[in-house]
N, C-alpha and C positions, 0 to 999 in steps of 0.2 A: 495515224491511229490512235483507235478506241480501244481503251483496256476495262473488260469488263470482269467482275467477279461475281454478283449478285444479278440477275434478270428476275424480271415478270415475261413469261412467255404466252403469248394471246394466239390460241388456238379459236379458228371457228366449227363450231359443231357441224356444219354442211360439209368443211372438208373430211370428218368423219366415213360421211357416206360413201367416199370412193366411186365408183362406176355405179353403184346403186340409186336409186331414189328417193330411201328411206332408211334409217337406221344406224348401224354401225358397222361397216366393212373392216373385220378383222384381219384380212390384210395393211390396211391403210393403218387402222391402231397398231399394231406390229411394228410397220415402218416408225411410226411415230414414237413409239416407246422404243426402239433399238437408238435412235437420231440422239433423245433424250439421257438413255443411258448411258451412251460413249459421251458425252459432256459432262453428264456427272462425274463418270471417272476420271477425268481431267483434272476434278474438283472446282470446277464452276456449281454454283451455288444457284438452283434452278426453282420458280415457284411458277405455276401455271394456273390458267384461268381457260376453260374452254366454254363456248356456246350451246345452246340445246337447240339449234336450227334444225336440226337433224330428226329432231323427234315431235318438237313442238317449240311455236312462236307465240308469246303473247298478244301480238300484233294481230298473228293472221286469226288468233281466236277473237278478239275485238272487231275485227273486219266482218266476222259472220255472224256477230249480234251477241259474243260471249261479252260478259262482265270482264271489263280492261285488267281491274287488279286480279281476278280469280285468273284469269289470263295470264299473267305475268305470275303467278305463284307458279303456275303449271308450268311455265318456259324453267323457273330457276328448279323444278324439280327436275326437268328433263338437264340442266346441265348436272346435277347431281348424280345422275345415270351417268352420263358421260365420262364424269371425273371418277366414278367407282369402277368404270372400265377401265381407263387409263390405269389408275391406281391398279388392279388387280395385274394388268399387265406387265407394267414396270417393274411389281412383284415377283412375277413368273422368272424374269430376266436378272434378279438376282439383287435388282435395287431397294435401299430401301422407301420407301413413297409414303407418305403421308398423307389424309385427307382431311381437310379442313371447311367448315361451310357458313356461308355468310346466313342460311337459313339452320333454324334450330332444328336437328336432326338425331340424337346423340345415338341411338343406336347403329348407326352409317359412320358418323364423322364428328370429329371436335369442331365446337363452334371455333370460328374464327376470330383471330385477334391477330396484330400485328407482334408483338412479343412473342408470342407463341410461334408463330409461322417462322420467328428471326432465329428462335430457340433451337425449334429446329431444324434450320436452314444449315446451322453453323454446326449441327449434329451430324451433316452429313446427308441428310433426308432431301429428297425432290418432295416439294409441296404442293398437291394438285389444290387448289380453290374453288369448290363450288357453290352453287346458291347464289351467284349473282352478288349483289348487294345486300340481301338479303329484305330490300324494298321493291315495289312495283315503281313501274313507271319508269326504270333504268335498265340503261342494256349492258349486256356484258363486256361493251367496250369501257363504261363507265366504269364496269366490277374491278376490269383490270386494271385501270389509271389510278382507282380508291385504292388497290389493293398492293400496286407498285409503290405509291406513297406511303403505305403503311410499314412497307417491309423495309424503306429506305434502299431501294433498289437503285441499282445503277442506269436501267435503261428498260423500256419496254419494248420486248422484239415481238410484232406483229408478224405473224408465218400467215402466209397466206398464198395464194396459186398463180400471182404474178410476181414479179424480181424486184419489183420498187414501185415507187408513185410515177405516175406519168401527168402528162399535160391534159390527156382524156385517156379515156379506158382502152388500153390495148389490145381488148379482145373486140373491140367493136370500131378502132379507128385506127388505121395500119400507119399514120402517119403522126401518131402519139410518139411526145420524145419523153426519156426518161429522165429523172431528176438524182442526181447523186446525193445532193444536199439542200437542205432547207432553212430557214427559220421557221420560228412559228409563226411571225407577223407574216412572210410571206407565203406558208400555205394559207393562213386564213384569206390574205388579201384575195390569192389565186382562188379561192373559194374550193380547195382542194380537198374530195374527202378522203381523208386519213383516218379517222373515225368520229364517232358521232359528236356534236358540239360540245356537248357537256361531258364528255373524257378530254376533246381536246383541249376545252378552258381547263381542267384539272390539271393536265400535264402542263399547259403552258404556266400557268400561275405557280405550281411548283418546280417548275425546269426539271421537268421529268423528260428526258429524249425519247423519242419514237423511232425506231427501228423498224422497216417494212422489208420484208424478203419472201422470196419464194420458198417455203417449207417443205415444198413436195421433190425437191431435189435432194438427193442423197448426201449428207455431207455436208449441207449448207447451214444446219444449225452449230455446228463445231466451228466452221471457218468463220461464221460473224462472230463467235465469240471470243476468237483466236484474233481476231482485229482485220482481217480478210474483208476490202472493202469491195463488199456484196451489199446489194438492196440501198435503200435510199432513209438516209439520217433525217429527221427532223429535229432543230434542237435550237 
């Protein structure tokens, strides 16, 4: 059983769409906020990085002829929008929630720094970190790995719509087999797409475990934090 106190929760922007084709599904956002609120109330220190793919992805813009750097900055701003929505929803539930950003945007969020995030986590705040790394050419997977190392998290919790890492995509291959535990070496050798390679390497070099689990099952976040054997751990 793994014991977690401080975690970095990575959520995809696409997950916030729910059943919609674009934007933020308020029901899904509220469900996630309630899960996070319940875990925070138990004393767990939670930082969160959310993607922006429900609004805009830099690579999609580049594929249509947009400048890659501009597209990536637009994607970073999309993550800030999602982060603001989550912060507001958490606050509506009575949770103390702070918003930090890798992109300088002072009227909306304080600038991200590891010491600042740790201070707020230790004071009982949920810390939502938007703006990616603040630099183009890096994904929010890489941002989550970077932020996890900066805040000295015990683990990255990658909340997805599947219940772990499989030998193949379980939504496409009915014969796919789930792993319960993998080493970084095994995941790399098997070419399992846990995170993008830059993020995965950053976690590997800093011995930051990655736990992949199904965030859409009510109660799963708290179960993972309390050590129940859910999902797949890479360490």
